[in-house]
C-alpha positions in Angstrom: 118.4 94.5 108.2 115.8 96.5 110.5 113.0 96.7 108.1 112.2 100.1 109.6 115.6 102.0 108.6 115.9 100.0 105.2 114.8 102.5 102.2 111.1 100.8 101.4 107.6 101.8 101.7 106.4 101.9 105.1 102.4 100.5 105.5 100.9 101.5 109.2 97.8 101.8 110.8 96.1 104.5 113.5 95.9 102.8 116.2 93.8 104.1 119.9 94.9 103.8 124.0 91.9 105.2 124.6 89.6 102.4 125.7 88.8 101.9 129.6 86.2 99.5 131.0 83.5 102.2 131.1 84.0 103.3 127.8 82.2 100.0 126.8 78.3 99.6 127.2 77.1 97.5 129.6 73.3 97.2 128.4 71.6 98.4 125.3 70.8 102.1 125.8 73.2 102.7 128.3 76.8 103.9 128.0 78.7 104.3 124.6 76.3 103.8 121.7 78.5 103.9 118.9 80.2 100.6 120.5 76.8 98.9 120.8 77.6 97.0 117.7 81.2 96.8 117.4 82.5 93.7 120.0 86.2 92.8 119.8 87.0 89.2 120.1 89.5 90.6 123.2 86.0 92.0 124.5 85.2 95.1 126.5 89.0 95.6 126.9 91.6 98.6 129.0 94.1 99.7 126.7 96.6 100.2 129.7 96.5 96.1 129.3 99.9 94.7 128.9 98.1 91.5 127.1 95.6 93.3 125.0 98.4 95.7 123.8 100.4 92.3 123.1 97.7 90.7 121.4 97.3 93.7 119.1 100.5 93.8 118.0 100.2 90.0 117.0 97.0 91.0 114.8 99.1 93.8 113.3 101.8 91.6 112.4 99.6 88.9 111.1 98.1 91.7 108.6 101.9 92.3 107.6 101.8 95.7 109.2 105.5 97.7 110.0 104.1 100.0 113.0 101.2 101.6 114.8 100.6 105.1 114.8 99.6 105.6 118.2 97.1 108.5 119.4 98.9 110.3 122.1 98.1 113.6 124.1 101.2 115.3 125.9 99.5 113.9 129.3 101.0 111.5 132.2 98.2 108.4 131.7 98.8 108.6 127.9 102.6 108.7 128.3 102.7 105.8 130.2 100.2 103.7 128.2 102.6 104.8 124.6 105.4 103.8 126.6 104.1 100.3 127.4 102.9 100.0 123.8 106.7 101.3 122.7 108.1 98.4 125.1 105.6 95.7 124.4 105.5 96.3 120.4 109.6 95.8 120.0 109.7 93.1 122.0 108.2 91.6 118.9 110.0 92.9 116.2 107.2 95.5 115.4 107.7 99.7 115.5 105.4 102.6 116.4 105.4 106.2 116.0 103.2 108.9 117.6 100.1 111.2 115.7 100.5 113.7 118.3 96.6 115.1 119.0 97.4 118.6 118.4 93.9 119.8 117.0 93.2 122.3 119.4 96.0 122.8 120.9 98.5 126.1 121.2 102.1 126.1 119.0 103.7 126.3 122.8 101.8 122.9 123.8 102.7 121.6 120.7 106.0 122.4 121.2 106.7 120.9 124.5 104.8 117.8 123.6 106.9 116.9 120.6 110.2 117.9 122.3 109.5 115.8 124.9 109.2 112.9 122.6 111.7 113.7 120.0 114.2 114.2 123.3 113.0 110.8 125.1 113.4 108.8 122.2 116.3 110.9 119.9 118.2 107.6 119.5 115.7 105.2 120.5 115.7 102.2 117.5 112.5 100.7 119.1 110.4 103.5 117.1 109.6 104.1 113.4 112.3 106.2 111.9 113.1 107.6 108.7 116.2 109.6 107.7 117.4 108.3 110.9 114.9 110.5 113.2 111.7 109.6 114.9 109.0 109.5 112.6 106.2 111.8 114.1 102.1 112.2 112.7 100.8 115.3 113.2 96.4 115.4 114.1 95.6 119.5 113.3 98.1 120.9 110.8 95.4 122.7 109.1 95.1 124.9 112.1 98.2 127.2 111.6 100.2 127.8 108.8 102.9 126.3 106.8 105.5 129.0 107.7 104.6 128.4 111.3 105.0 124.8 111.2 108.2 125.5 109.7 109.5 128.0 112.6 108.5 125.4 115.1 110.3 122.8 113.4 113.6 125.1 113.0 112.9 125.3 116.3 113.1 122.3 118.0 116.0 121.1 115.6 117.7 124.1 117.3 117.4 122.0 120.5 118.6 119.0 119.1 114.8 117.6 119.0 114.6 116.4 115.3 112.2 114.6 113.7 110.3 113.6 110.4 106.8 114.8 111.1 104.1 113.8 109.0 100.3 115.4 108.7 97.7 113.6 109.5 94.7 115.2 107.5 96.3 117.8 105.3 95.9 117.4 101.5 97.2 121.1 100.9 100.7 121.1 98.7 101.5 124.8 100.5 102.5 122.8 103.6 104.8 121.1 101.8 107.6 123.5 103.1 107.4 122.1 106.5 105.5 118.5 106.4 106.9 115.5 105.0 103.9 114.4 102.8 100.7 114.5 101.9 97.9 112.7 103.2 93.9 112.6 104.0 93.1 110.7 107.5 89.2 109.3 106.2 87.6 109.0 102.8 84.3 109.2 104.0 83.9 112.9 101.8 85.7 111.3 98.9 83.3 109.7 96.2 86.5 109.7 93.4 89.3 108.1 95.5 91.7 107.4 92.4 91.1 111.1 91.5 92.1 112.4 95.0 95.1 110.3 95.1 96.2 111.3 91.3 96.2 115.1 92.6 97.7 114.4 95.8 100.8 112.4 94.3 101.0 114.5 91.2 101.6 117.6 94.1 104.3 115.9 96.4 106.1 115.0 93.1 105.9 118.2 91.8 107.0 119.3 94.8 110.3 117.0 95.0 111.3 118.6 91.4 111.9 121.8 93.2 115.1 123.0 95.5 113.4 122.4 98.2 112.1 119.2 97.4 115.3 118.1 96.4 116.7 119.1 100.0 113.6 117.3 101.7 112.0 115.3 99.3 108.0 114.7 100.5 105.7 111.9 100.2 102.5 110.8 99.3 100.9 108.6 102.0 97.7 106.7 100.8 95.1 106.1 102.8 92.8 103.0 103.0 89.9 102.7 104.6 87.3 99.5 105.3 84.7 101.3 106.3 82.9 104.5 108.6 80.3 104.9 110.5 80.1 107.7 113.2 76.0 108.3 113.0 76.0 106.7 116.6 78.5 109.7 118.0 76.6 112.5 119.2 76.7 115.6 117.2 77.5 114.0 114.2 74.4 112.2 112.8 74.5 112.1 108.7 72.3 110.6 106.1 73.4 107.2 104.1 75.4 107.6 101.4 76.7 111.1 102.6 79.5 112.4 105.3 79.7 110.1 108.2 79.0 106.8 106.5 80.9 104.6 104.4 79.5 100.9 103.5 81.9 98.1 103.9 80.5 96.5 101.2 81.9 92.9 102.8 85.4 94.4 102.0 85.1 95.8 98.4 85.3 99.2 99.5 88.3 99.0 101.4 89.9 97.1 98.0 89.0 100.0 96.0 91.0 102.5 98.6 93.7 100.3 98.6 93.2 100.1 94.6 93.3 104.1 94.1 96.9 104.2 96.5 98.1 101.1 94.7 97.5 103.2 91.4 99.1 106.1 92.4 101.9 104.5 93.7 101.9 105.3 97.3 105.1 105.8 99.3 103.6 104.6 102.4 100.2 103.0 103.1 98.4 104.4 106.2 95.6 102.4 107.5 92.5 104.1 108.7 92.6 102.5 111.4 92.9 99.5 113.6 90.8 100.5 116.4 89.3 103.2 115.8 86.0 101.4 117.0 83.7 104.7 118.0 84.3 105.2 113.8 83.9 101.8 112.4 86.4 102.1 110.7 88.5 99.2 112.4 90.2 96.1 111.0 90.5 94.7 114.6 88.6 91.5 114.6 85.4 91.4 116.1 82.7 88.8 116.5 80.9 91.0 113.4 83.7 90.3 111.1 86.5 88.3 112.9 90.1 88.3 111.3 89.0 88.9 108.0 89.7 92.7 107.4 93.3 91.8 109.3 93.7 88.9 106.5 92.1 91.5 103.6 95.0 93.7 105.1 97.9 91.3 105.0 97.3 90.7 100.9 97.1 94.4 100.0 100.3 95.0 102.3 102.0 92.2 100.0 100.8 93.8 97.2 102.4 97.0 98.1 105.7 95.8 99.1 105.7 93.3 96.1 105.1 96.2 93.7 108.0 98.5 95.3 108.6 102.3 93.9 106.5 102.6 90.4 104.8 105.2 88.5 101.4 106.7 89.5 98.5 105.8 86.9 98.3 108.2 84.0 
């Protein structure tokens, strides 16, 4: 059975293909300071390297993940790397979808990007699919109204480019008239994850009781995150314990976010992230943590899959 076509709960991780040799610091005080304390076991890698992509897929499979959500801009070099990820992943029975980097893009530019991707991959069994169309995540949905998104998706459908559109980081239930779910990308500003997830899940299930929701049911995508630290990214410096910084606590923070997603009966599990190394939210194996977070993810995904559809906590 093709697991990505089955009616099951998917576990995916955000995957970034922007790493080039020049992004890595060569010595302290030079280059990208945010990467000074992150040392992937693959070394200072290039995201375009087929061997690197293959190794990442194998790591993700060890983590029991189903798919990567690949950060993508509609540009030739990004598209070439995306297609390489799709090809290599599919050869290992692993799936991909895109997380379109739509923030700051016009609706026309977003339309052109989605039209390209959905035309190329309309019938592609290698990509993650739901309701027999490609899954598409979109970053930046907050910049346009739900009505504008609905009009855009209707236009694409009329052009033969249907997709299953999910947001990256969108918690407003009014968006469900267009988008097929609610999700928060990073939990760094959230102190009570359980309460937030109860609210998001309740909003999704309330929508699904409406006439529109019965025609186009939405889902709650529960994000789990091992930690976060963006203080070395220029312009993002914050104090300890506040926005921009969540300690890993030896895996306990990751466990708490998973417990909240499981308690709220998340439909899909989203890992932030596989390799957003600048923000230190990665589960990718490093010299600092080894495979600890990969193997912890595998435990979580097994529990998530074994639980099956369930009632959320009261």
